N, C-alpha and C positions, 0 to 999 in steps of 0.2 A: 645554389639550391637551398631549400628550406628543410632543416632537420626536424621540424615539428609538423604534425598534422592533427586535425581535430576529427574525432569519430564520435558521433552521438553526444556531442557536447563535452567530450573528454579530450583534453589535449594530450598528445602522445609525442614524446621526444625527449632529448636531453634536458635536464632540469625539471622534468615533470615526473610524478609517480608513474611507474610502468603499469601497463594494462594487462590483465590476464583474460584470455579468451577461451571459452569452453567450445571445443570443436565437436559439434554433434556429428559432423560429417554426414553419413547416411545411416546412423544407428536406427532410424525409424524404418528403413527399408520400404518406404512407400506408405506406411501407416500414418495418416495425417494426425490422428488422435495421439499417437505416440510422439510425433514431432512436437505437438503442442505441450505434451507432458515433459518433454526434454527441455523445453524453455523454462518450465517451472523448476525442474531439477537444477539447471544451470544457475538460475537466479538464486535459489536457496543455497547453492554451494558457494556463492559469492562472486560469480563471474561478472566481469564488466561488459562483455560482449559474448554473443553466441554466433557460431558460424554453421551454416548448412551448405552442403554440396547439392546443387540443383542442376539438373540436366534434361535435355530432350534426347531420347535414344537415337532419333534420326540424324542428329547433329554430332553424334558421338561415335557410333559404330557403323560398319557396313551391315546391311540387313541380315546376312547369314552368319554373323558372328554371334556366339552365345551371349556376349555382353549386351547385344541389342535387346534381346528378349528380357534380360534381367533389368536393364535400366528402364524399359517400358513400364515395368511394375513399380518403379520408383518415381515416376513423373508426378508433379503437382500442377494443378491448374493455376492460372494467374490469381484467381480469387483465393485459393488455398494459400498461396505464397503471401498474399496481402494479409491474410488472417494470422499467419506466423509472425510477420513483421509487427502487426498490431499487438499481438500477445507479448512479444519481447518488450515493446515500448511500455505496455501496461505494467510489466514486471520490473521496469526500471533498468533494463539492459539494452545495449545496442544490438543491431542485427547486421551481420556480415554475410554476404552471399559469395560462395565459391562457385561461380557459374561454369558449367561444363559445356555450355552451348552459348555462342555469341548472341543468339537470338533471345536468350533469357535476360541479358543485361538490361535492355530497356524495360522489360517486364518487371524486373526487380526494382529498377529505378522508380517506375511508376508506383510500385507498392510501398515505397518509402524506405528502401534499404539504405542503411547508413554508410556502408563501405563494401568494397569488393575485394576478393582475393583471386588473382590469376593463378589457377592451379598449375603445378609444375609441368603438367603435360602440355600447357599452352604458352610457355615462356618464349617459344620460338614461333608463335602463331600470330601473324599481324592482324588477322581478323578479330581475335580476342583482345589484343592490345588496343586496337582502334576502338572497339566497343566500350571498354572501360574508360579509356581516355575521353571519349565523347559523353560519357555518363555525367561528368561533372562531379562525381563523388570521389572521395579518397579511395585509394586502392593499394594493394600489396602485390609484389611480384614474388611468388614462391620459387625458390631456387633449388629445390630438391632435384636430384639426378642431373644437375647442370654442371658444366665446366665453367671456369671463370670467363672464358671467352663467350659462352652462352649468355651469362649474366651481363657481361659488357655490352653485348649486342642488344639485349632487351632494354637495359637502362638507357642506352643511347637512343634507341628507337622511341622510347616513351618521352625522353627529354626533348627530342625534336618535335614531338606533338604539341609542345607548349603547355602541357598539363604538369605543373610542378607538385601536385598534391598526391604523392605516392611514396611508398617505402619498399624496402626489400626484406624478405624473410629468409634467413638462413635455415637450413635443415637438411636431413637426409631421408631416404625412403628405401627400405629393403624388405618391406612387409609382403611383397609378392613372391619372394623367394621360396617361402614355405609357410604354411599356416601357423600362426602363433609366433612368427619371428619378430623380434624387437631389435632396437638399435644397439649394436655393440659399442661400448664406451670409447674404444680406441679409434673409432672412425667418426666421432661426433664433430670434431674440428670447431670447437666453440670459439677459437681465436678468430674465426672468420667474421664474427659479429663486429668487433672493433675494426677489423680490416675493411669490411664493407662500408662502415660509417665513414672512414677516411677516404676510401676510394671513390664513393659515389656522392657523399655529402647529402644523404637522405636518412630518414628514420630507418633503423634496422631492428627487426624482431627475430623471433626464433620459433620454429615449428618443432614441437617436442614429440618424437616417436620412440620414447623410452617408456618402460612400464613402471617407473618409480616416481615418487612424489617430490624428490629433491631436485630433479633436473631443472624445472622452471626457475628455482632460486639461483642455481648455478648460472643459468643464462642471463639472469638479471645482473649478477655480479660481473659478468663479462660485458655488460652494457646494453642488453636487449631492452627495447622500450615497450615491447609487446611480446607475450609468449602465448602460443596456441597449444592447448593441452586437451586431448581427447577425453570426453566424459562418457561414462556408461550409465544406463538407467538403473542398474542394480549390480550387486556383487556377482550373481550367478549368470548374468547376461552373456550371451555369445552372439556376436554379429560382426559387421564390418569393422575392422581395426580393433577388435576386442582385446588383442594382446597388449596394446599400448593405451587402452582407455582405462581411466581410473574410475572406480565406483564412487558414488556421491560423497561418502564420508572421507575416503582417501583423497578425493579432489579437494575437499575442504582443507585437509591437512596440507596439501600442496599449496593452497592459497595462503595459509598461515605462514609457511616457510617463505613463500614468494614475497609477502608483505614485509617479513622480517629482513629479508635480503635487501629489499628496496630501501629500507630505512638505514641500511649500513653503508650507503654510498657517501660521496662527498670527498673533495680533494683540497679543502681550504686549510686543513690542519689547525683550525681554530680550537682553542681550549674552551669547552662548554662549561656551563655553570656548575654541573655536578663534578666534572673533573677538576675545575679550578679549586673547589673546596678541598681536594686532596693535596694540593700543592704544599700548603704550610705544614701538613702532617708528614708527607713522604719525601719532601726535598730536604736539603741541608742548608744551614746558615753559617756564615763566618762568625767564629767566636774566639775569645781569648784563650790561648793555650795555657796561660798562667796568669797570676794576678799582675795587673799592670798599673803603673802610677802615671799621673799627668806628666807630659813632656818626654815620654819615652819614644824613641824612634823605632817603629815597628819593623821587625824582620819576618821573613816567611815562617820561621820556626815559632813566632809568637801567635800564629793563627792556626786554627783548626776548623774543619768543616764537619759539623755534627747536626743530626736531627734534634728537634723538629725544625722545619723551615720557617718562613715568614720574615726572615731577615735579609741580609745582603747575600746574594748568590756567590758561591765559591769562584765563579768565573771572573769576579771583580776583585780578587785578592790583590792583583798588581796595583790597584788604585789605593790600597792601604799601605803596602810595603814602602818603607822609606819616609813615611810621614809621622809627625808627632801626635801623640794622644793628647786630648784636651782634658780628660778626667780619669778617675780611677775606674778600672774594670776588674771585677772578680773573675776567677777562672771559669771558663765556659759561658761567660756573659756575651751576648751578641755585640758585635762592633759594626757600627754603621758609618757611612761616609761623613756624617755630621759629627762623629766622635773624634775626627782627626783634623789637624790644621790643613789649610790650603797649601 
């Protein structure tokens, strides 16, 4: 499989800078003007992508369930969705749709949606998986509330479809337990991020349902190539998922921490230019422990390792012991390989 995918012109995967997604979710609660405003808020906060949850009530709930009436008030027309996508692109960010109805996938595709997210409720729903696979757009499988066998099944189903352009999003969801509930740290299981990458060989991201700005950076340090973080329109706002949504200024802070964490990666152990400048200052060099005359055979006691560095490393002392000096050395003067006979 491919561990990289491209969303709105941004490559996402190992070796690339991670992407941070502003999850608007349904903060707009059906208010199209607020939805447009949320795109501006996300762009100003530094988001790479914004995600909206979009659904048709008839495809989501049985008619007599209270959720049906609620989601009826949150439906957008295809033209309204197209306007949202256009606004996001005008603001320089990608648009991701978490469709809660399979019928909305082609609508969003036609509108120019850059990517899809299969909501955790639909990870076991072949109709939704088929819809996103047929879209031709990159998509994510959200694994919240899923067992490992659930994720195995979904990944296998998608791979058999022949669409390799997808990734997996680790995360948890406990917000329905009680209003204002957020994610306890002891159940976050961030080690699932590298585990998923090895197990499925696809890009792996993280959906953050904590109320703190530091979590996206921690997910990046675990290898997440994309982190979804809820954003609120203001500090005092209360609405869907408000307990885990950061207001704009705090979201900006989360982004700064996220970017800092992204720059802290790397496994080459190369010594950079700045660090190399410290070597001659903070390392030791082999030096004469006493005044030495030409022709003396060096013993270990004739050598001492002292700062500053810039000379022969102490680990090469055995190359000097037992060899004759070619010239005078004053006490504490550096001794190099060229200063002794072959």
